[in-house]
C-alpha positions in Angstrom: 28.7 -55.6 26.9 31.6 -57.1 24.9 34.3 -58.9 26.8 37.6 -56.9 26.9 40.3 -59.1 25.4 43.4 -59.8 27.3 46.7 -59.2 25.5 50.2 -60.7 26.0 53.2 -58.7 24.6 56.4 -60.7 24.0 59.5 -58.9 22.7 62.7 -60.3 21.4 65.0 -57.4 22.5 67.9 -58.6 20.4 66.3 -57.9 17.1 63.8 -55.1 17.9 65.2 -51.6 18.7 64.5 -50.0 22.1 63.0 -46.8 20.4 60.1 -49.0 19.3 58.9 -49.6 22.8 56.2 -46.9 22.8 54.9 -47.9 19.4 54.7 -51.5 20.5 52.6 -50.8 23.6 50.5 -48.2 21.9 49.6 -50.7 19.2 49.1 -53.6 21.7 46.7 -51.5 23.9 44.5 -51.1 20.8 43.6 -54.8 21.0 42.6 -54.9 24.7 44.0 -55.1 28.2 47.8 -55.7 28.2 48.2 -58.1 31.0 51.4 -59.9 30.1 54.6 -58.0 29.3 57.7 -60.1 28.7 61.0 -59.1 27.1 63.8 -61.6 26.3 67.6 -61.0 25.9 71.0 -61.8 27.2 71.1 -58.7 29.3 74.9 -58.8 29.7 75.2 -57.6 26.1 75.8 -54.0 25.4 73.5 -54.1 22.3 70.4 -54.3 24.5 71.4 -51.6 27.0 68.9 -49.2 25.5 66.0 -51.5 26.5 66.8 -51.3 30.3 65.1 -48.0 30.7 62.1 -49.1 28.7 61.7 -52.2 30.8 61.1 -50.0 33.9 59.0 -47.4 32.0 56.5 -50.1 30.7 56.7 -52.4 33.7 58.0 -55.4 31.7 59.3 -58.6 33.1 62.8 -59.0 31.7 63.8 -62.6 31.1 67.5 -63.3 31.2 68.8 -65.9 28.7 72.5 -66.4 28.5 74.0 -67.2 25.1 75.3 -70.8 25.5 77.0 -70.8 22.1 77.5 -68.0 19.6 74.8 -67.8 16.9 72.5 -70.2 18.6 68.8 -69.1 18.9 68.5 -69.4 22.6 66.4 -66.2 22.9 64.0 -67.6 20.3 63.6 -70.8 22.3 63.0 -68.9 25.6 60.3 -66.7 24.0 58.6 -69.7 22.4 58.6 -71.6 25.8 57.1 -68.6 27.6 54.5 -68.1 24.9 53.3 -71.6 25.3 53.2 -71.3 29.1 51.1 -68.1 28.7 48.9 -69.9 26.2 48.0 -72.7 28.7 48.2 -70.9 32.0 46.8 -67.4 31.3 43.4 -66.2 30.0 45.0 -64.4 27.0 43.1 -63.7 23.7 45.7 -61.8 21.7 49.4 -62.4 21.4 51.6 -59.5 20.2 55.0 -60.7 19.2 57.6 -58.1 18.5 60.4 -59.8 16.5 61.9 -59.9 13.1 62.9 -63.5 13.1 61.2 -66.1 10.9 62.1 -68.8 13.5 58.8 -67.8 15.2 56.7 -68.7 12.3 55.7 -72.1 13.7 54.8 -70.6 17.1 52.5 -68.1 15.3 50.8 -71.0 13.4 50.3 -73.0 16.6 48.8 -70.0 18.5 46.4 -69.3 15.6 45.3 -72.9 15.4 44.2 -72.5 19.0 42.0 -69.6 18.0 44.3 -66.9 19.3 44.7 -63.6 17.5 48.4 -63.1 16.8 49.8 -59.7 15.9 53.3 -59.3 14.6 55.5 -56.2 14.9 58.9 -55.7 13.3 60.9 -54.3 10.5 60.2 -54.3 6.7 63.1 -56.5 5.8 61.5 -59.7 7.0 60.5 -62.9 5.2 57.0 -62.5 3.6 56.0 -66.0 4.8 56.7 -64.9 8.4 54.6 -61.7 7.9 51.6 -63.6 6.4 51.6 -66.1 9.3 50.1 -63.4 11.5 46.5 -62.1 11.7 48.1 -58.7 11.3 51.6 -57.5 10.9 52.6 -53.9 11.9 55.8 -52.4 10.7 57.8 -50.6 13.4 59.0 -47.1 12.6 62.7 -46.5 12.0 64.6 -44.5 14.5 64.6 -41.5 12.1 60.9 -41.6 11.7 60.3 -41.9 15.4 62.5 -38.9 16.2 60.7 -36.9 13.5 57.4 -37.9 15.0 58.4 -36.8 18.5 59.8 -33.5 17.2 56.7 -32.4 15.5 55.3 -30.6 18.5 58.4 -28.5 19.0 58.8 -27.8 15.4 55.2 -26.6 15.1 56.1 -23.6 17.3 58.9 -22.5 15.0 59.0 -21.6 11.3 59.9 -24.9 9.6 62.2 -25.0 6.6 60.6 -26.2 3.3 61.2 -29.9 2.9 60.7 -32.1 -0.1 57.6 -34.2 0.5 58.1 -37.9 0.6 56.4 -39.9 -2.0 53.7 -42.2 -0.6 54.5 -45.8 -0.4 52.5 -47.9 -3.0 51.8 -51.6 -2.9 54.0 -53.8 -5.1 52.9 -55.4 -8.4 51.8 -58.7 -6.9 49.6 -57.1 -4.3 48.2 -54.7 -6.9 47.2 -57.7 -9.2 45.5 -59.5 -6.3 43.7 -56.2 -5.3 42.5 -55.7 -8.9 41.3 -59.3 -9.1 39.4 -59.0 -5.8 37.8 -55.6 -6.7 36.7 -56.9 -10.2 35.1 -60.0 -8.6 33.3 -58.0 -5.9 32.0 -55.6 -8.5 30.7 -58.5 -10.6 29.1 -60.2 -7.6 27.6 -57.1 -5.9 25.8 -55.3 -8.7 28.7 -53.1 -9.6 29.9 -52.3 -6.1 33.1 -53.4 -4.3 32.7 -52.2 -0.7 35.7 -51.0 1.1 35.0 -53.4 4.1 35.0 -56.4 1.8 38.2 -55.3 0.0 40.0 -54.8 3.3 38.9 -58.2 4.7 39.8 -60.2 1.6 43.2 -58.5 1.1 44.1 -58.9 4.7 43.4 -62.6 4.5 46.0 -62.7 1.8 48.5 -60.2 3.2 48.7 -59.6 6.9 50.5 -56.3 6.4 47.7 -54.8 4.2 46.6 -52.4 6.9 46.4 -48.6 6.6 48.9 -47.8 9.3 51.6 -49.5 7.4 51.1 -47.1 4.6 50.9 -43.9 6.7 47.1 -43.8 6.8 44.7 -43.6 9.7 41.8 -45.3 7.9 41.1 -47.7 5.1 39.3 -44.8 3.2 42.6 -42.8 3.4 44.5 -45.9 2.3 42.3 -46.3 -0.8 42.6 -42.6 -1.6 46.4 -43.1 -1.7 46.0 -46.2 -4.0 43.5 -44.7 -6.4 46.2 -43.1 -8.6 47.4 -46.6 -9.5 43.8 -48.0 -9.7 42.5 -45.6 -12.3 40.0 -48.0 -13.8 37.8 -47.5 -10.6 35.9 -44.6 -9.2 35.2 -44.2 -5.4 31.5 -43.7 -4.4 30.0 -42.7 -1.0 26.8 -44.6 -0.2 23.5 -42.9 0.6 24.2 -43.2 4.4 27.2 -40.8 3.9 29.7 -43.3 5.4 29.7 -46.5 3.4 32.4 -46.4 0.7 32.7 -48.6 -2.4 34.4 -48.7 -5.8 32.7 -48.9 -9.1 34.3 -49.2 -12.6 35.0 -45.8 -14.0 32.7 -44.7 -16.9 35.3 -45.4 -19.6 36.1 -48.8 -18.2 32.4 -49.7 -18.0 31.9 -48.7 -21.7 34.9 -50.8 -22.7 33.5 -53.9 -20.9 30.1 -53.5 -22.5 31.6 -53.6 -26.1 
């Protein structure tokens, strides 16, 4: 039987909104047993008032850090110190750091160099270098999306007004180029097949946020289905086992390459 991994959750309450608490702990529990729950803030500030109820709901240890001087990163330092204490004193395999501050980049690197899995959680307006320092980076839902998600059950009982469907989020041009390069190489190396598992692994090594949930998908298969309209040179194929998926070059693309 595989060992259940122990997880530490560390939250910077001053740059992560309180409505994200449920998503943070739902995601953290996917990685194993959440044994450490620490949240950091100057709790005398009105801006973190919303977190007080969540601290009790999720049995977190609230760490008080007074702001010695304005605009000084005292919360960052407190979180980093606690992360290192947990690293050396607790049997923790996975660190989940909920923050949107690139000042934690060095901490993430140090944890990964010590063979820890480090998961980042935060907003979309963060430095790409910070995002890619993690093993995985999960974007937290905005308050509007969270309210919409919570209200789905009640709305399902009533006739809902017709709403304009949101356009799916597509990867940017840089990621698309890297994705195409990886798929082409895998097809050339694997007798014309680029397996989804290989594509996922290699893209995530380049981009920590290249995971289905960040694009509104529950699986990599669903993610690829969303991307296929912008990857028209490929065709999806299901293997003989009925579950293995891979891409091949579309018929027209294959003819063009053989000329």
